[in-house]
N, C-alpha and C positions, 0 to 999 in steps of 0.2 A: 249955885243951887242951895238955899238955904237948910233944908231938912239935911242935905249930906253934910254940912258945915256942921250943924248942930249934933249930929250922930257922931261925926270924928271929935269934935270937942268933948262930947259925952263919953264915948266909949274907946275912943283910940288912944292908943298908948305909944309914947315916944321910947323906944329902945335903941340902946346905942346912939352915937351923935346924930344918926341920919336915917333912921328906919321908924316908918310908922306902922304898927300892929292894929289892923282892923279885921282881924280874923272873926270877932265876935258879932260881926254884921255884913261883911261884904265878900270875905272871901276863904271862909271856911264853914262857918254858920252865916247863912244869908237871909236877910230879913227881907221877905217877899214884898212887902209895900215899899220898901226902899227902892228893890230892885226894879218895880214897877214905875216909880217915879224916874228913876234913872233913865229908862228906856224910853219913857213919854219925853223926857227933855232931849235926848238924842234925836228921836223923831222931829222934834221941832226943830233942831239945828241942822239936821241932814235931809228933812223931809222934801224939800225941793230938787233934791239930786236924784239921779237913777240909780236904784240899787238892786242888784239880782242876788246877792249874797253878803252874808255876814262873816268875816272871817276874824278869828281871836286864836289864842293859845291854849292849851290845856294847862291846867286845870281851871285856875281861877276865872278867866274871861269866859267860861262855856255859860254858865247861868245868866250872866249879863249879856251876854250876845244873843242868847235864846229870848229873852224878854225883849230885846230891841229887834228882833225878828217878826216877832208876835206884832207888835207895833207898826211895822213895814208891811203887814198883810200876809203872814205866816211865810215868809222866804226862806231857803235854806241856812243853816248855820254849818259854817265848816271850821274845824280847828285843826291847828297843827299839832301834830303829835311830837312829843318829846323821845327821843331815842329813834331806836329801829326794831324791827321785828323778823320772823323767818318769813313772813307772808310779803314784806314789802321789799322791793326790788328796785331795779332801774325805772319802775313808771312813776317814779317821785321828785317831786321839787325838795330840795334840801337848802339849809342854812346852818350854819354854826352859831349857836345863841349863847352869849355869857349872862349867867343871871348873876345879878350885883347881890340880891338878898342871899343866897345860897352859895355865891363864890365857886360856881363850876361852869363850865362850857360843856354843851352838849348839842346832838344833832336834832334838828327838828325837821319834820317832813310832811308833805301833803301829797297824797296820790294826785296825779296828772290828770287823771278823769274826771276830778271833781273842780278842778279849777281851771277853765279855759279863757282864750282869749275874747271869747264873748260876755265875759263876767263883769259887771260894774260892782266893786267891792267896798265895802263899807268895813274898816278895820276898827274892833272895839277892844280895849282892854282896861283891867282895873287899876294899873299903876303905868306911869311914865317917869322913870329915874334917870338913867343914863342912855335909855332908849335902845338898848341892844334887842330886846325881844321884837320891838316894833322894826327896828331895822331888819331884823330876820324875816319876819312876815313880809316885808316890802320886798325883799331880795327872792323871796320865792313867788310873789306877785309879779315882779319883773321877769323872772324866767317865764311865767305863763302869760306875760304880755296882756295883763288885764288893765282895765280901766280902773283907777283908784277913784271912789266917790269921796272919800274922806277917812278921817282919822280921829275916833272919838275915845278920850282918855276919861276915867271916872276922876281919879285922883293924881296930879301932876306934883311933882316934887321941883319946883321952879327954881331952886337954888342947884340942881343938877343940869348936866349936859344933853339930857335928852331931847327937849324943844329944838335947841340950836342944831343939834346933828341932822334931825328931821327937816328944819328949814334949810340947812345947807344943801339939802338934796332936793328942796324944791316942793315939799310936803307941809300943808298945813294942818295945825292941830286943834281941836276944840277939845277943851279940857272943862270937867263940870267944876272942879275947884283947882285952884293952884296954891300950894303951900311955900311961902316965902323962904321961910327958914323954921328951925326947931331952936327955941332958945330957952335953956334950963329947964328941959323937958316939956315944954309948953309948945304949942302949935300955933305958928303966925301966918294968916293968910295972907295973900297979895290982894 
């Protein structure tokens, strides 16, 4: 997706040896036109599949998932919550997820009433690095016995293990851009 690549090259910042900061346009401040184009592209990639729900994890994936849901005809967006609350009990699907960027492990949960075996789920997220967030979402989907319609990733760090882990579990991934490497602070696309 050329628009996304251009935006990453213009406004993305490589920090540390392997982190890409895109918070100015994708996951803190969100450029609505870019989000709309991302959603259209995911609709093109997954439009032939049955999708009854879009699933993501809070917080960065929510705006993207909502835009994709509109493209699919206003289907529900469901997001896994990080952590637990006093009103959430044993009526939840849960998974432990390790955040690569924050280097913390947290519990994620989805209420069972919102994810059932009748669902055909398209998973959407902003990044794929080591794959832990997606594996957590997939674990909750497996608990609910849903049908996975696809996995859509906006930016994949191809030099990390995420795709390999998902492929090993039998899942295919559609990424809009894949980064081959960061070299001397520059972004090299695959």
